[in-house]
N, C-alpha and C positions, 0 to 999 in steps of 0.2 A: 752391689753399693749402685744405689742409683746417682750417678755422676751429675747429672741435670740439677736433681735436687741441691748436692753439694756446692755444685756452681751458683745457684738461684741463692743458695745461704749465703755466700759471701757477697754476692752483689746486694743483697740487702743490707747487709754488713758498710759494703762501699757507699751506699747511699746515705747512711745515717752516720759518717765517720769523714765524710768529704773535705772537711775543716783539719781533721786531727791527722797526725803523720802516721802512716802506714806502709808496711812494708810487705813484700812478695811472701816472706817467711811468715808474717804474721797473719796474711790471709790463709796461706796453705796450710797452715795450724786449723784454723777455723774450719777449713773442708775436710780435716784428718786426713791430707796427704803428704808426701815430701816435699819441698818446695819445686824440686824438678817436675815431677809428676805433675804437681799441679798446673805447672805453667804449662806444658804441654795439653795437657786437658784444657785448661782455660781456654787457651788459642783456639783449639779445635772447635769447642762448642760455642766461643764468642765472636771469634774471627779475627780478633786484634791480641796481642801481648797484655798480662795483667797489668802491668805499671802504665800502658799505655793507655788502657781504659781506663785507669782511673786520673789519668792526667786529663783525659778527653771530657771526662765527666764533670772535672774542677772546673774545665774552660766552658763547657755547657752550662753548668749554675752562675758562672760569672756572668756567661751572655744575659742571661735572665735577669739578673740582680742589675747588670748596667741598664738593660731596656726599662722594667719593673720600678726601678729603684733611682733615689738621689744622691746614693751612698758613694762619696770620693771613689775613684779607680784604684788609689791605694788601699784603702779599708776593704775593699771588695778582692784583691789582690790576697792581705791577708786572711782575709774570711775563706778563702776556699784554695789556703794551703801555700801560697806562694809568698816565700821570705822576703824577697826584694821585687820591688817595683818594676827594674828594668827587665827582668826575666819573666815577670809576668807579661809584661808587652810583646815580648818578643814571641812567646810562647802563643800569645792569643791571636796576633797578626799571621802568624804562620798559618792556624787552624782556623781562622775566618777571613781571611785575607784582607782584611781594614785593622786599623789600633782600637783598642777600646772605648776611645773617644769618638771616632768616627763609627763606631757601632751604634751607639748611644743615641746618635741624631739619625738612627735609619729611621726608614718609614714601617718597616715591620720586622718584628724575629724570624731570624734564620739562621741557617746553617744545622750541623749534625745534632738531635738528641737523644743520645743514647740512652738505653734502659733495659730492663730485664726484656723487652721484646726484640732486645738485640741476640738472644740466647737463638742458635739456629740450630736445625736436625740436619743431620748430614748421615747417607747413606753409601754403601759403597757401589761400583757403579756393577750396574745388572743387578743388582740384589745377589751377588754372590757371596755364598759363606766360605769364607778362607781359610784352610787348616794351615794352622802354625806347625812348626817342630822346635824343639828346643836342642841346641847345643850348647856345649862347653868350648869356646874357642880358647886354646893357649894365647899366651902373650904373642902379639906380633909386632911388625917392623914396618914402618910406611917409609918411603920417599916421595916428597911432591909439592904440589904449590899450595901457599896459604895465602887466603882471602879473609880480612877481619870486615865483620859487617856487623848488621843488628836488625832484631826484627821490629823496631819502630818505624811507623807509616808505610810499610811494606817495602822496606829498602833492601832487606836480604832477598825478596821475591824479584827484586830486580837485578841486584849486583850477582847472584849465584848464577843465574841464566848467562848473564854475559860472561862471567868467568870461565863458565864451560865450552861457550863460543869461543873466546880466545884461545883456551887450551886446545881446544880439536882444530880450528883453523890453521893454528903455527905449530902444531905437531908437538906441543910442547911434552908429549911423552915419549919422545924419542931423546929425552935429554937424560932421563931417568935410569940409573945404571942396576944391572944384576935382577929384573924384575923375577918373581918366583912363578909368575904366570903373567907373558905379557899381554894375554887378552884379556883380563880382569885388573877393573878400575875401581876405585872407590870413592865416593863423596861423603864425607865424614865433617858432621856437625860435630864439635868439642869445645871447651873452655869458655860454658856459656856463665855470664854474669847475672846475677839475680838483681842487681842495682841499676844497670845500664840498659838490659837487653843486649849487650855485645855479645859478639861468638867468634869462634874460628871455625871457616870452612875450610876443609881441606880435600883436594884433587890428589891423589897419587896411588900408588901401587905397592903390594907388599914386596919387600927385600929381605934377603939375610939379615940377621943381628949385626950390626955393626958398621954395615955398608956405610960410605962416604957419600955425603950429599955433596954434588957439584955446587957453586956459587948459584945463588939465588934460588935453591929449594931446602927444602926443611926434611930433616928426619927426627919421626915421631915414634913413641914407644907406645903401646896400649896394652893393660895389664891382663890378664885372663879373667873371664868372666862368662857367665851363662847368657845367653841370648836366647831370644825368641826370634824365628826368623818367617817370616811372610813371603812369597811370592805374588805378584801383581798378578791381575787377572790377563791372559793373552789380548794381546791389543794392536791394532795397524796405528799407522803414523798419526792417523788425526785424533786418535782416543788414547794415544801412550800416555801423556802428560797428564791427563783428567784421570788414568786408570790408576797411575802412581799417589796423586792425591787423593783419589777416594778411598785406595786403601788406607793411607797414613787415617782417613778421617774413620774409616772402620774400626781399625786398632784402639784408638780412644775413646771411642762412643760406644762400639758395641764388644770388642772382646775384651778390653781390660776391667770393665766394669765386673763380669761374671768370671775373670782368671783365676781371682786371688794372688794376682800378682801386680807389681807397678813397677815404675821405671826405676832402675837401679843407679843411675849416675849420668854424669855430664857429658855422653858418647852416644852417638847412633850413628850409622851409616847405611849408607845403598850400596849395594854389589852389581857393576854393570859388566857384562860378559858377553861373549858372542851371541846369546840370547835373544839380547835388546838389538841385535843387527838387523837389517833387510827391513822391508816395508809391513809384515804380517807375522803374528803370533809373537809380538813381543814383550818380553816380560823382563823385569829385575828382581833381586832378593832385597828384603828390608831387614836390616840387623838392630834388634833394640835390646840392651840389657837388662836384667830382670830381676826381682828377688821378693820372696813370698811376702804378701803382706801380714805384719804381725796383728793380732788384736789387740 
């Protein structure tokens, strides 16, 4: 399946329907993906989440109308899909740094002008071909710390590293009782909302079923699923983060389109163990629940 063509098709649809109500589910159906799989593929290829892209395209159109027409601000707000004048003003000022009226009197049109050229080509670091393995992981139980974040304006890319830094600096792992393997930690993305882009990120470890979580920690149960597992290329400290990101890019731009599988649910996680310690040959495992694509 040509993922770039599928995403390009939905970008065309967005351009033609900026004034209409649209949802991630609607766009996923056009692309012939499940909603969550579409969300992940779109974000990998375009660089922003689906609904964030729609919002920014609407604001870009609004900027063009403000600059090149004499339409009233309230009419432009409605024209680009905002129901309320106040919410349009807030969103516009956050995006462009000035109010719609201030933008209208600017000397030149400025700001991000997103379009199909925003599609990007991503490759795995070093051009390596990564060979996955498939496992069926039984139901498992985790105690850890939860973070509520969202993939709007890169907030998750700021929140999650800070969360890990706090976890490690304060040695919060010492508060987790009865770990099955004290050398393994999980970074889990779950409970994704297609409407808001919000999701829960959990840092924790596997524990026996029914283990009581101390105050301030959470106990989570994850059902049995089939996972595809990728091990990132061996890296040193300076390339470790980029190696992880390029592996995610490879999975969604190279492996999934040829695999006959798609993402199976609102969960994936990274496994950190003794292999990612030290300064050289650092690797982690990426677990993604998968299901066969139905014709």
